[in-house]
C-alpha positions as CSV (number, residue, x, y, z in Angstrom):
1,M,-8.3,4.7,-0.7
2,I,-4.6,2.9,-0.7
3,L,-1.6,4.5,-0.4
4,A,1.2,2.5,-1.3
5,T,4.4,4.2,-0.9
6,D,8.5,4.2,-1.6
7,V,11.3,6.3,-1.0
8,H,14.5,6.1,-3.1
9,Y,17.6,7.9,-2.2
10,H,19.9,9.8,-4.0
11,D,22.4,12.3,-2.8
12,S,21.6,14.1,0.0
13,G,18.2,14.0,-0.3
14,A,15.5,11.2,-1.6
15,T,12.4,10.5,-3.5
16,A,9.1,9.6,-1.9
17,A,6.7,7.9,-4.3
18,G,3.3,7.1,-3.6
19,V,0.5,5.2,-5.9
20,L,-3.4,5.4,-5.1
21,F,-6.1,2.9,-5.9
22,N,-9.5,1.9,-4.8
23,D,-9.4,-1.9,-4.0
24,W,-6.9,-4.3,-3.4
25,G,-6.8,-6.2,-6.4
26,D,-7.2,-3.5,-8.7
27,V,-4.7,-3.5,-11.2
28,A,-3.6,0.1,-12.2
29,A,-3.6,3.0,-9.7
30,Q,-6.2,5.8,-10.1
31,Q,-3.2,8.6,-9.3
32,T,0.5,8.2,-8.7
33,L,2.9,10.9,-7.3
34,T,5.9,12.4,-5.7
35,V,8.0,14.5,-3.9
36,E,10.9,15.5,-3.6
37,I,12.9,15.9,0.1
38,A,16.1,17.7,-0.7
39,T,17.6,16.5,2.5
40,V,17.1,13.6,4.8
41,K,18.4,12.1,8.1
42,P,21.9,9.7,7.2
43,Y,21.2,5.8,8.0
44,V,20.7,5.0,11.4
45,S,21.5,1.1,12.3
46,G,17.8,0.3,14.4
47,Q,16.5,3.6,13.5
48,F,15.4,3.7,9.6
49,Y,12.3,5.4,10.5
50,Q,14.2,8.8,11.6
51,R,14.9,8.6,8.0
52,E,12.0,7.6,6.1
53,L,8.6,8.5,7.8
54,P,9.9,12.5,7.4
55,C,9.6,11.4,3.7
56,L,6.2,9.5,3.7
57,L,4.7,12.2,5.6
58,A,5.4,14.7,3.0
59,L,4.1,12.6,0.2
60,I,0.9,11.6,2.5
61,E,0.6,15.7,2.6
62,Q,0.1,15.7,-1.0
63,I,-3.0,14.0,-0.7
64,D,-6.1,15.6,-0.8
65,R,-8.5,12.7,-0.2
66,P,-9.1,9.9,3.0
67,L,-7.3,7.4,2.9
68,D,-8.3,3.8,4.7
69,C,-4.6,2.5,4.2
70,I,-1.0,2.9,3.5
71,V,1.4,0.0,2.1
72,V,5.0,0.3,3.0
73,D,8.1,-0.8,1.9
74,G,9.5,-2.6,4.7
75,F,7.8,-3.7,8.5
76,V,5.0,-2.0,11.1
77,Y,6.8,-4.5,13.8
78,L,10.0,-6.0,13.4
79,D,10.2,-9.7,15.7
80,K,7.7,-11.4,17.9
81,Q,7.8,-9.0,20.0
82,K,6.2,-6.4,18.1
83,N,9.0,-4.0,18.5
84,A,8.1,-1.1,16.4
85,G,9.1,-0.6,12.9
86,L,8.7,2.1,10.4
87,G,5.0,1.0,9.7
88,Q,4.2,1.7,13.6
89,Y,5.7,5.1,13.6
90,L,3.9,6.5,10.8
91,Y,0.6,4.5,12.4
92,D,1.9,7.0,15.4
93,A,2.8,10.0,13.7
94,L,-1.2,10.1,11.5
95,G,-2.7,9.4,14.8
96,G,-3.8,5.9,14.9
97,Q,-6.2,7.1,11.8
98,V,-5.1,5.3,9.3
99,A,-4.4,1.5,9.0
100,V,-0.4,0.9,7.8
101,V,0.7,-2.9,5.8
102,G,4.1,-3.4,5.9
103,V,5.2,-5.7,3.1
104,A,8.8,-6.2,2.9
105,K,10.8,-8.1,0.5
106,S,13.3,-9.6,2.8
107,A,13.1,-11.0,6.6
108,F,14.1,-9.2,9.5
109,R,16.3,-10.8,12.0
110,D,13.3,-12.3,13.9
111,S,10.7,-12.0,11.4
112,P,7.7,-14.1,12.9
113,V,6.6,-17.1,10.7
114,D,3.4,-16.4,10.6
115,T,4.1,-13.2,8.5
116,Q,5.1,-15.2,5.4
117,V,3.0,-14.8,2.0
118,L,4.0,-16.8,-0.8
119,R,2.5,-15.2,-3.8
120,G,1.8,-16.6,-7.8
121,E,4.9,-19.5,-8.2
122,S,7.1,-18.0,-6.2
123,R,8.5,-19.6,-2.8
124,K,10.0,-17.0,-1.7
125,P,8.1,-15.1,0.9
126,L,7.3,-11.4,1.5
127,Y,6.9,-10.5,5.2
128,V,3.4,-8.8,5.9
129,T,2.8,-7.1,9.2
130,S,-0.1,-4.6,9.6
131,V,-1.6,-2.1,12.7
132,G,-5.2,-1.2,12.7
133,I,-6.0,-3.8,10.6
134,E,-5.9,-8.0,11.7
135,L,-3.0,-9.7,10.0
136,V,-5.0,-12.2,8.6
137,D,-6.5,-9.8,6.1
138,A,-3.7,-7.9,5.0
139,K,-1.7,-11.0,4.2
140,R,-5.3,-12.0,1.8
141,F,-5.6,-8.5,0.7
142,V,-1.6,-8.5,-0.4
143,V,-2.1,-12.3,-1.7
144,A,-4.8,-10.4,-3.8
145,M,-3.6,-7.7,-4.7
146,A,-3.1,-8.1,-8.7
147,G,-0.4,-9.2,-10.6
148,D,1.7,-13.2,-11.2
149,F,4.5,-12.5,-9.9
150,R,5.8,-12.0,-5.7
151,L,6.0,-9.1,-5.7
152,P,2.7,-7.4,-6.9
153,T,2.0,-5.2,-9.8
154,L,1.0,-1.9,-7.6
155,L,4.0,-1.8,-5.6
156,K,6.4,-2.8,-8.5
157,Q,5.1,0.6,-9.4
158,V,5.4,2.4,-7.0
159,D,9.2,1.2,-6.3
160,S,10.0,1.8,-10.0
161,L,8.0,5.9,-9.9
162,C,10.4,6.3,-6.6
163,R,13.8,5.5,-8.5
164,Q,12.9,8.4,-11.8
165,R,14.1,10.7,-9.9
166,N,12.0,14.4,-10.7
167,G,14.9,16.7,-9.3
């Protein structure tokens, strides 16, 4: 089972969303879920993971089946030196038991060129990083995701889902 995640912040809280699917090429989610987080830490430059990680962990707690991979909106590692990003912190928090793929829409300061992926007819890359799965495989999987455009259909869906505040 693969989980794609995203978090949207509002007021002092956030909505974390996830879409569960079986295969990278799936057109539709098998299940969607959201969780409201009443209070989140304020944004601190360079420490984004401290704000988003608790939201993702709250979402993952709602899932009652084993996960093979989690896709995060962001980076597993931030640069050529592989300094930890959100995805690496998530991987560590889960005891290295679930692979994590980061899909970012814009480059970080020193994003390695080998993390770039082009989808559809877009000439603007996505930036794919991974842990627990080889980068070449993670990039291949993201390219294989359903959708004709730059952002895969299920990643668009989870982005939209987290913006539909429940509470």
